[in-house]
N, C-alpha and C positions, 0 to 999 in steps of 0.2 A: 275354565279351559277345559278345555277335550282334552281328553288322554292322546297320548301321541301317536295310537295302534288307529283312534280315528282320525284323524288329520288327513283332508284329501285336496291331492295338489291337483289345478283347474286343467285338465286333458285337451282343453281345445285347442292349447299353443302348443303341442306337438312338434306342429311341422317345424319351428326352429331347430329344435333337439335332431331331428330328423335329418336335417339338412346339412345340420353343423358335421352330426357325425359321420353322414356319406363322404363328407368333404377333409373331415383331416383322417378318414379310413382311407380313400384314394390317396394321400398324400404317402403316406405309408408303403402302399403298394408301389403308389409311382418309383419312390426311392429305394421300393425292394430294404426297407431301414422293419426293425423287430423292435415291438411299442415295448419291451423291455429293456432292464439295463445291458448298458456293452461295458467294454473292457477299463472305459473312462471311470465307469460305478465300483468296478471291483480295485481299482487305483484309488478310487477316493474312498472307500470303508479304509482301507490296510493307513490312509493317514488320519482316517479317524480315530480308530482305534487306536493306533500309534500316540496319536495327541495325546488321549488319556492315559495307557498303559506304561509309557516311556517314562513319565513323571512319577509315576506312581513306581517304578519300581524303586528307578535316581533315590525317591526318596525312605522308599523300605530297607534300600539297601546302603544308608546313609551316603549315598554320593557326593553331599553336599552337608557342611556343617553351619552352614550359612543363613540365619532366621530368614533375611529377605528374600534368598534366591529358593529356600525352602517355598514360602507366602507364591510369589512369581510360579512357583511349580504345579500349587495346586490351583492357581487362578488356571493354569495351562488347561489342566483337568478338567477345569469349570466348563472352558471354551470345547473339549473334547466329551464332555455329557452333552450338550446342546449337540454337537458336528453328528456326534451317532444319532440321537433323537429326531434332526432335521433329516440326515441325511438317507440314513442305513436304514433305522427302525423305523422310519414311518412310511417308506416304500416296499420294506419286506412284510409290514404291518395289512398294507392296500392289494398284495400279491403281484404289483409293480413291478418290483427289484428282479424279479429272474421269473422266466418261463416254467421254473421247476419249482414246484406245491412246497417239495421238501426243503428248499434253498430259502422259498422266503420265509417260511414256519424257522428253521431255525435261525435266520437275522430277525425275526421279528422280538426274539428271545433275550437280543441286545437289551430293549430296555431294563429285563428284569436283570440283567448285569450292572445299569447304572443307576439301580436302586428306585424303579419304577415295578410296576406289573400290567401286564400283555392284553390281560384279560380287561381290567380299568380301559386301558385306553383302545381297546380297538371297539367297547361299547361308547364309551364318550366321544370318542373321535368321530371312528367308523359309522357305525349304528346314528348318531343322535346329532353328534356336528352337523355333519356332513348332511342328511337329512331335512333336520330340523334347524338351519343355520339363521342366526338370528333372530328364534322364535322365543318368547319370553315364553318358562317354564319346560322348554323341551331341549333347549341349545345350552348342553351345561357348562361350555365357554363362558356365555354372558352369567353366568351365576356366580356372585363373589361369595357369597353364603354373607349376603349383610354388610359385608366391607366394602364396599366398592358400586358402583351403579353403572353398570354398561349397557343398561336399555333404558328408554323415558320409557317404557311399559313397568319398570320395575320401583318397587315401593321407594319413595324418597326420605329421605333423615339429613339434620342438618350437618352432621358431620362431613356428609359428600359434597359441603362447597371447598372443603381441602382436598377431595382427591387428586385435582389436579397435578398436587405436589409431593402428597402422602403415596400417591400409587406409585411411585416409582421406587421408591424405596421396600414398599410389600411386593412388587413384582418378585424382586430378589429370592423372595421366600417360598416364590411354588416348588419349587425340587423339597427343600427341603422340609416342606407340607409333606412331599409325598412320599418320602421316604421315610419319616415321623409318624404320619397317620389317616392318610389322605386314605390311601389306597381301601384300609381299612371302611373308613367310612363310606368312598363309594360303592364297594362290596357289597353292603349291606343297603345300600341304596338302591342298586340293581336289583336285588330280591327282594324289595319292597314294591321295585315299580314291576315287578314281572319279566323284566327281561331273562334272568337266569334259566326262569321255569321255561318259558317261552325261546331256550334254544335248548334246554331239554342239560342243564348245566346244574351240576349240586352246590349248592351253596357249601356245607358243608366241606367234599371236597377240595374248591378251593380256595377255602379259608387257611385249610391245612397247608397247602400251598404255597400260601400267598405268608405266612408263618417262617416255613422253611427257607423260602427265597430271600425272607429279609432278616434273617438270623443267618445266611450265608454272606451275605449284603455288610449286616455291618461287623461279622468275621473278619474278612478281607478288608477292610474299610476302616475298621476302627480296634478291633483287639488286638490284627496283624500287627501292625503300626505300633500300639501302644505298649508289645513284647519285644520291638525289634527296634525302635527307631531309638535314639541318642537325643532325645527331647522330653520333655514334660508334656501328660498328657492332655491339660488344657490346651496345649499347643498345638498339639493333633486333634483336639474339637475345635478349635478356632480356623483349622487347616480346611478341616470337613467342611465346617459353613462355607470358607469360601468357596470353596468351589463346587458345591452347591447353592451358592448365591451370586455365583460369575452363571452358571449355567439356566438358575430361574431366570434371568435378568434378561437374556439372552432369547429364550424362548420367550419371553413375553413382547419384545421389543418387534420378534415376527409376526407371531400368531395375531397380539390384539389391531397393530395400525390396518391389518387387512379386513377386519370386523366392523370394528370401535371407531365409524367417520362419522361427519357430519353427512355428508355427500349418500352415505349408505342408509337402507332402510330399514324397519324391526317390524313386520308384517304381523298383522296375527290374525288366525280363523276367525272366522264368522262363527255362530251358535252350535253350528251345524256340523264345524270342523273344516269347513270347505276354504282353499288357502285362494288369494284370487287370482295367481300368477300359475304356471306349471312348474315342475321344479326346475328347470334348470333355467327361464327365466327368474324365477327365484335366486339363484346362483349370482343372477348377472346384477339384480338389486342389491343385495345382500357382501358384496364381495369386491375387493379393490387390490389391483397390482400393485408394488412400486418399484421402482429403478429398474426398470427392465435393463438398463444399458448396462448394470452395473455385475460385470463377467465373476468377480470376482468374488462378490459378495451372496451373489447367485450358486455360485460355487458353494460356498459354505453353508448356505442355508437349504441345501438341499432345493433349490430352482421356487422355494414357498415364495420370493417375491411374484412369482406366477401366481396365483391363489385361485383367480378367476379357472385360467385351464386346469390347476390342481383339483378344482371342486367339481367342473365339468367332465374332468378322464382321470377320475383317481385309480384309475387301474392304466393308468399310460406310466410309466419312468419317468421322474424331473426332466431326465436330463436331454426329453424331447422338447419342451415344455416352449420355448424363446422360439423353435420352430415353428410351433404350428399357434405362439398367438396370434400373427397375423391375423390365420386364415377364423381362428376365432372372433378379433377386434370387427374381420369384414362380416361377417356373419352376422354380428351383434346389430352394426351398423344398417344392414341390408331389412334389418328385422325391426328397425326403429326400437330397437333394445340398447340399455346403458352398457358401455364400456368400461369402468372408473379403474383409474391407475395415475398413482404421483408419480411425478420426474426421477424423486430422486428417493431414499432413503430418510434423507433427516424433513423432508416435506410431510413423507408419510408419518414421523414421529410429530411432528409440529399439530398437524392432520389431529392426529391422536391425544396429543395432550388439548387441544380446544375442545374437541368435545367431552373428553373427561369435565372440560370447565362445566359446557352447557349443562351435562348432565347434574352437575353439583349446583345447578340453581334450582330452585322452589321453584314445581310446576303451577303452571297458571292454572286457576279452576275455567273449564270451560263454559261460557258465557249461555 
C-alpha cells in the first residue's frame, strides 16, 4: 500500500468540482450570505454547552437525591458531549464556524473540555478521513483495530460474523476509549507516520499538553464529583460511563452510516499510488447523506446528515448545507456521478447494519 503522501487523485476530472464550486459560490454571492456561521450557530452553541454543563452543575451541587434522576442527567450530558462535538467543535476545527480565526481556534478547544484532544481530531478527521475517505490503511475512521471490519479490503476474522450485533454495543465505547487511552495511542501513531514532523509539531510538547488536559478533565469530571457529591464513588463512575457511552453511541450512529454502506465504494490506489477518480468525485462514491428532511435531527447533528456536502465543502458552515444540497445533487447528476442519500435515519442505520453483516461473511477466493 503506497504511503499517504504518494497517493495521487485523478486530475482529469476537475471539471466537476470546478463547475460545482462556481455554482455554490454564486449561491452565496446572489443571496449575499456569508459561508460561516450565523446567529443560529450562536444559539446552538449555547444550547449544546447548556445540555452538558447544566446537568453537570445540578449533579455536583446535589440538586437531586434520586439516583434514577441523576442517571438521566448523566445521559443528558452524553447528548451534550455528542452535540458539542457534532455542532460546535466540528465546524470550528474546519474553520467554518466563524470568519474569525481566533473564534474558530477557541471553539475547536471544546473537544478538550469533553475529554478528547484537538490535535488528534484534526489529524485523523480533517487530514486523513477527509482526504482519503474509505481508503484502507489511510482513513482512520474505517480502522477498528481488528475488533470490527468496516472495509472489504480489511483482513477477515471469524468473529466478524457477529459484528452486526456486537458493533452496537462497542460503538458506545468510542468516547470512553478517547478519554482513557486512544488519544495517547493516536498521538504516538501520528509521530511514527511522520504527520507531526511534517507540520513542525513537537511530540514531547504535545504529550505534555495531552497529559495536562487529561488531568484537568479527570479532575472536574471525577475528582470534584467524588469530593462533593452525596453518593458512592462507584456510582459516580457509573454516571461517567453513562455519559460517554451515550455520547459515543450517538457519534457512531451519525458517522458510520455516512461511509460504511453497501452502496458506497472502498477504492484502492494502484501500485503507483494513483486513484481512479479526482478527490471530489471520490467523495461522491464514498459518502452518503441520510434523512435530508429531518430538520430537528439535522439541527442536533450539526448538519452531518448532509455528509456529501460536508465532504465537498468542509470550509462552509453546516447551517448552509440544506440549501446547497440541491446544487450538489443537480451537478452530480449532470456529470453522471452518484449522489447517495437515504430517506430516513432508520434506513441509514438499517443499511449500515446490513453492511456490517455482509462484511462479516468470509470473503470468497477469486477464481
